N, C-alpha and C positions, 0 to 999 in steps of 0.2 A: 781401537774403544769400538764397544758393544753396547750402544741406546737401543732406547724404547723407539720402534720405528713405529710414525702417525700413518696410522691405515682409517679408513671408514667406517664410521659406527655401523654395524650390522643386527639384528635381531641376534641374541643369547639361544644354545642349543642347550639343551635341557636333556636331549636322547642321548649327545655322546657321551660313552662309558666304559671306562676299562683304565687302564697301566698303560702310561705314553711312556714308550724308552726313548730319553732324552741325553743327545751329548752333550754334558752344559763346556760352554768353550771357558776360557777364562777369563775375569777381569769381569767378571760377575756375581751377583749372591743368589743363591739359591731361590730365594723370591725373585729377584731378578729375572730369574728366568722361569720361575712361573705365570709373570705378569707377561712376559712376552708372548709366550705362546697361548696365552688367554686370549689374547689379542690378537694372536693369528687362527684361535681356533673356533673364536666366538662362543666358546663353553661357559653354562654362567657359572659355576666352579670349578677351581685348579687349586689344587693343593700337594705337595712332593712328601716322596717315604722316606728322604734320609738326606737332609744336608751335607752338602759339601761346600768346602772353605772358597773366598772365591778366585782365589789362584789356580786353584785343583779343576780339572776337567774331567769328562768322565760321566756313568750313567746315574742318572738323577731321573728314580719313578714319578713322573707326574700320573695326580690323579684328577680323572674326568670325575664332574657330578656325580653321581652316587658312590663313585670309589674310593671320594675325598673319607667316607665314613668308619675306609677299612688302614689307615694310615697307621696306628696302633698296630696293627697285626702286619705290618711289613718294617718297623722301623729297627727289631733286632736278629735281620736277617744277617746269613753272615755277606759278608765283602769280601772281592778278592780286588790288591791295588797293585799298579804300578805306580813305583816312583825313586828318584834319585836324593840319595842323602850326601851332602858335603860336608866333609869331615874339614877341622882344624878353626871351627867359626861356632859363638854360643849365642843365641839371637834371642828376645825377650818373649817371643810370641813360638818359638822353637820352630818356623819355617822361614821360609826367604822374603815374605813381607815385613819382618820385625827388626828390630834396632840391634846392632852387634853390640851384647856386651863382651865379650873376648873372643882373645884368636890363640893360639896354638900352633908351634908346628906339627906335623903329621909326622907321623914314624911310618919307616918302610916297612907297609903291611904285605904281607903275604897275603894272594885271594883266597890261599885257605885257612890263614888264622879268623881272615872278616866271616870266612864262613861258617864256622866254631861256633863266634860269637852270636851270630844271627842263631844259628841254630838253638843255644841257650834260651832263646825265650819260646821256646817249643811249649806246647804244654798253655796250662792254667796259671798266668799271672796276675802280678796286681800293677796298675798303673794310678797316677797320682792323676786327676785333670789338670791339664794347662791353665794357669790363670787367663790364656787368654782363649776362653771355650765359654759356650753359650749356660754351662751347669748353673745350679742357681744353689748356692749358701746362704740359708740365711734369707730368703726371699727378694735376694740379689745375686744379678747375673757377673760370674766371675770377671767378665770384659772389662765391663763398666767401671769394676772395683781395680784392674789392673789400669786402664787409662788414666788414673787418679795414681798411679804409682800405690795404690794398696795392694799389699802380697796378704792372704790370709791362708792359717791352715785347708788343708782339702782332705776329706778323709778319703783312702786308695778304694779302686772298686775291682771286682776281679772281671777280664776280661781271657780270650782266649787263642790260643797262636795255631793253626790245625798246621800251615805249611808256610814254608820262609825261603826262598830259593837267591841267592847270589846271582844276580847277571849277567856284570860285570863289576872290575875292579881299576876303573884308569882315576889312580888320584889324582884330588882330593875326592871323589866321586862316585860315588857308591851306585850302582844301579840293581834293584833287587824288587824281586811280588812276594808278594803277603798276604794268605786267607785266613780271616781271622773274624770274630763274633762279632756282632754289630754293636757299637756302643769302643769298639777299638779305636785310643788314639793313634793314627799311624806320624804325627808329631814327636808324642811322647815314647813312641819305639825308638825313632831314630835316635833323640836326644841318649835317653838308657844307649842306644849304639854307641853313641860317640864317647857315653862316661865308659862303657867298659873297654872301650878302645883308647881310653886314655886322653884322647887331644879332643871330644867335644863335638858336635855336627847338630846341624839343621837339614830340615826338608826342606829342597831347592825346588821338586816338582813333584805331583801325585796327578794320578791318573785312577778312577774310577773303572777296572774292569766287569766287575758284576758285582752287581747286588740283590741277592736273595735268587728267584731263577734269573734276572731281567740281564742280558747281555748284551757287549758294549756290538757285539757283531748286528745287531738288532736294532740300536740306536737309528736315532734320527738327529738330525742336526736344526739349529735355529733357524738357520739361513732357507734348509729345507722346507722348513716349516713354510717360513714366507712369502714361498712360490708356490708353495702348494695354495696357500688364502690368494695369491692372486689370479690362480688358474679357477679356484672357486668362487671366486666373485666374477670371471667370467664366464663361468659355467650357469651360476645363481639356479642349483638344485633346489624344485620351490619345497617348501614345510619344513620341518624340522627332523621327519621319519627319513626323508631322500637325501638332507645334509647328511645325518649320520651316519647315513652309507655309502656316502661317497666317501666322508672322511677315512669310512672304516677300509674303506679296498683300497685308497688310494698311501694309507699307512703302512700298510700290511701288516706285518710280524712286528712291526714299533707299537703298534695297537696292540695291548694284550686284554681280553675279555678277561671282569674278574673272574669267571668260575677257575680259566686256567692261570691266575696270577697267585691265585689260595691254593696254590697243589697240592699243600698239605694238612688242610681245612677238608671233608666228609663230605661230598654233594650229599642232597636231598633230593630225589623229585615230588613235585606233588599235584594230584590231580588238581584240572582245572576249577574246582570246589575248593580245595586247599587253600589254592593262590589269591582265591579272591578273598576267604575268611584272613590269608597271612595281610594280606595292603589291608586291611582291617586293622593290624596288632593284636589277631585274632590267635592261641596258639594251635599248638599243629598234634592233630589227630592222629593213631595210627591208621586211621582207614583210607587216609587221605594221600598216604607216602606211596608212589610209584616204583621209585629206583632209589637206591642205599651205593654212594661209590666206594666206602670201605666204610669197615667195623667202625664202631665209636661206641663210648663207652658213655653210663649219665655225668653229665655235668661239663662234657666237651663242647669247644665251640664245632657248631656245623655252617653249612652255607646251604641255604631254601634255595632252585635253581626249577627252569622252568627252558629243558635242551639245553643251551650254552649261553644264559642269562642267568646272571646271578641277581636274584630278588629281594633276599633279605640272610642276614646274620643272625643266628641262633642258640637257644643255649638246649644241649640233649637234656628232656628227661628220663629217660630211658637209655638203658643200652641196647644197641642196632638189633644184638640179638634176639632180643624177644619180642620185636615188633609184631611175628609172627602170633604168638599164642598168646597176645590181652586181646581186650576187647576194643575193638576199630574203633568205640571213642575215648581211647585213653587215651591223655595226652603225652604225648613223648619230643616235644620240644617247643618251649617258648621262642619268642621273637623278641631278639635287642635292639636292633636295631634296620630297618628298612631302606635297602640301598639306592636310595632313588633324590 
């Protein structure tokens, strides 16, 4: 049983910034994991970049302080999961936590038959969101309706299955790995697999191995965070800046700086004068640009940086290839949100 761990209150630290790669344990909601990590880190604000069901484990990106402002940019990232489908049983939640609705005999399936069924999902497919999900229909969360035994029609949505691999077939259990687009319901995928095999199935185990660029190999556990919090309390680095440096050093690769956390968004380095103006919400002018990490077009999102530190998200007003030929006073980007 994972419960909130009492901890002596201490001053929150607004300077600890980045994406913390957490290995979520089973038995906690994503929000409970966020709360426990927030207590250990004493961060002023903590969010997450993609929900995991309570029974699921693995990569849960935690967004610390200014990183909470980039959550929308992470939710659509590709995911990699490893799971187990239990054949011959159908549940109302499509997973191990649900009420059994039906039991059917499992035929003698060869691994090759199961592999063919799995590979039939490759490419763009349509999924109907499960009733036990947080999707809103008509302003109501589906899971709230499901708890009242109300089922409503749901519009299918397009998702993408890039890779699917059969790892083992020890019937009635089938272990698999899947790489898919953000928003894919692995529970629904397993339910559809059970239909294809003619015996039904539910998801009995799920572990997220990767979310975007965040990998399970780099993740830290809640128990490790608690141990670090105890060490931090005994060392007591003075001031928020020293505290943030201590955590960054101790967390190592589990704490990803914002610039590194958004590898697909071009980074634009600014002069000191430009940074001061950005901090006041002023637009970026061509004369203040000092570096551009990759080409971009007008309308693209960009990250305004100083060294390794990300300061703001902005929207390009001009293509990067034109910067050298336009007036230094020309506006080339407008700030959308400060990351602080």
